[in-house]
N, C-alpha and C positions, 0 to 999 in steps of 0.2 A: 398451467402452461409454462414451459421453460422459457425464461425471458431471453435466452440466447438463441432460441430457435429461429432460423432464417427461413423465410417463405419467398420462393421465386414466383413472380406474377407475370401475367400477360394482360395488357390493356387493349381491348378491341373496340374501336370507336371510329366512325368515318370522319369525325370532326377533329382536326389536328389541334385546335385550341383546347378542346375538352381533354384530349389525351395528354397534352403537356401539363395542364393544371393538375390532373391526377398523378402524373409522373412526379411532378414537383412535390405534391403532398406526401407521396410515399417516402420521399427522402427524409422526412421528419420522423419517421417511424423506424426504429432500429431493427425491428423484426422482419422487415422486408429486405430481401437480398437482391437478386437480379430482377429487373422489371423491364420487360420488352413491350414494344408498341407495334400494333398493326392496325390497318384501316378497314379490313374486311374479314368476314368469317372464313372465306376461302384461304386467305393468307394465313390466318391462325391455324387452320387445319393442316396446311402445308408445313408450317413450323413444327407442329406436333409430330407429324409423320417423320420428319428428319431428326427428331430427337430432343426438341426443346422441352425441358421438364417444367411443369406448372403446378404450383400448390394453390394458387388463387387465380381465377380467370374473371376479369372484370369485363362485362359486356354492356354496351350502350343500349338503352331502350329504343334507339332509333332504328334498329334492324327489324325486319319482319318477324312476327311471332313464330310462324311455322318454320322459318329458316333457323331461328334461335333454338327451337325445340330439337330439330334434326341435328344441328351442330353439337348441342350438349350431349345428345344420345351417342353420336359418333365419337366425340371426344372422350367420353367415359369408357369407351372400348379400347382406348390406347393406353399403353404402359406409362406414357409421359403424363397423362392427365386423368387417369382413372380415379385417383383419390383427391382430385382438386376440388376446391370449393368454388361454385359458380355464383358470382355476385352480379346482380343487375344494377346499373347506374340509372337512377330516375331523376328527371328534372323536377323543378318546383311545381309545374303544372301537371305532372304525370304521377302524383303521389296519391291518387284516389284509391279507395279500397278495391274497386273493380280492377284497376291496373295492377295492384299488388297481387290480387288473387290470380289474375291471368299469368303473372310472372311465376308464381308458385307452381302452377300447372305446367309451365314450360320447363321446369326442372331446376329452377334456381334454388340455392341454399341460403341466400341472404340478399340484403338490399343496401345500397349506398345512395343516400339522398343528397342531391346538391342543394345548397353548398355543404360540403363535408368538412369535418374537422379531424384533428389527430386522434381524438377519442373514437370517432367513427371508424377510422382505419385500424385502431387497436382492436376494436370489436371484431373486425373482419379477420384478423389473425387468430383470434380466439375461435371463431367459426371454423377457420381452416384446420385448426388443431383438432377440433371435435369431429369434423367431417372426415378427415383423413383416418382417424382412429376408428370411426364407425364403419367406413367402407372397407378398410383393411381387415377388420374383425369379421365383417360379413363374408368376405371372400374366404378367409381362413375357416370360418364355420361351415361353409358349403363344402370345402375340401375335406374337412374332418368327417362330415356326415357321409360322404362317399366312402371314406376309409372305413368307417364303422359299419356301413352297409355291406362292404366286402367281407369284413370280419364275421358279421352275423351269418352271411351266406356260407362262409367257409366252415363255421362251427356247425351249422345245420347239416352240411354235407358230410363232415367227419362223423357226426353222431349217427347219421343215416347209414353210412358205410359200415361202421362198427356194429350197429344193430343188426345189419344183414350179414355180418361176419364176412364182409368183403374186404379186399385189400384197400387200405386207406393211406398208404405211404405218400402218394403224390399229393393228396388232399392235405395231409399233415404238413408236408413241406411248404405248400403254398400258404397255409395258415401261419407257419413260423415266419416265412418271408414277409407276409403282410404285417404281422405283429411287430416285426423288427423296426418298422417305420416309427413306431411309438418312441423308440429310444432317441430319435433325432429331434423330438419336440422340445422346445424351450419350456421352462416351468409354467409360464402363463398359458401357453398353448396346451400343455398337458392338463392343466386345470380345466380349460375349456373342453377338452376331449372327455374328461371324466364326467362333467355335467351332461354333455350331449349323449354320452354312452348310456348313462343311467336312464335318461328320458327316452331314448330310442329303444332300448331293451324293454322298458316298461310298456311302451306303445306297440311293440312288435306283434304282428299277427302270427298265427301258426305257420310253421315252415311251409314253403311253397310246395305245390303238388309234385314238382319234380323230385322232391325228397321224400314223398309219401308213397311212391309206387311200390307195390309189393313185388318181392323177388321170389321166384319159385324155389321150393326146398331142394337142397342138394345141387345147386348150380355149380358147374365146373369152374375152376380157377380162370379158365380162358373167358368164360361168359362173364364172371365177376369183373375181370379186368376190362372187358369191353364196356360193361355197365359204368364202371368208374370213369373211363375215358369219355363216355357220352355225357355223364353228369358234369364232369369238369368243363367240357366244351360248352354245355348249356349255361353253366355258371359264368364262365368267362364272357360268353356272348351277352348275357344279361348285364354284367358289370360294364362292358364296353358301351352298350346302348345307353346306360344311365349316365355315362360321362359325356 
């Protein structure tokens, strides 16, 4: 972890004394940047909606478990907190295995037990670094899988049209346009793309039935053009539905 990485945090606790203690503790850890405080989940949601970025979200165990689960789910759907590490603050009497297990099921990424130390908070910044990297990679992987799926469908279509001696110009153009996106990938992203592409091509089933339809011999250029238009429309419809 980069020792100069700063993590903005939000403390959510209905007890002002608990909030102030944690706020004061974070000042002893140079990895924490801006640290905001709110007393309710609703206020935290409002802050996120207006643009407050969060790398770490500390939530008190005092809130209702169902409300916490819904809050975390909604927060992860925002650009401001989608990569945040969600940390539950547990009091001394709430550190039983059943409480910890329930917290995991609510969507928490880590725990901060009272009384906490500087070492505890340093561990939280390490969790934040790991969580942010994992969630960012997961989103990138999902986007690359969609891109690869589009490329595979385009390759199937071009192959089909050529086999049927049909006009494949539009399909080739779309394949070139889709492939051009690969030039914009950073080295790490391209390496991820290569691994995913190999796996997906190895696992790929036979081309879809839409590319296996027989074309009658001697079809006119007009019929062939209409067939290509229909195939492209079906392909674009499938790609849109997948997204």
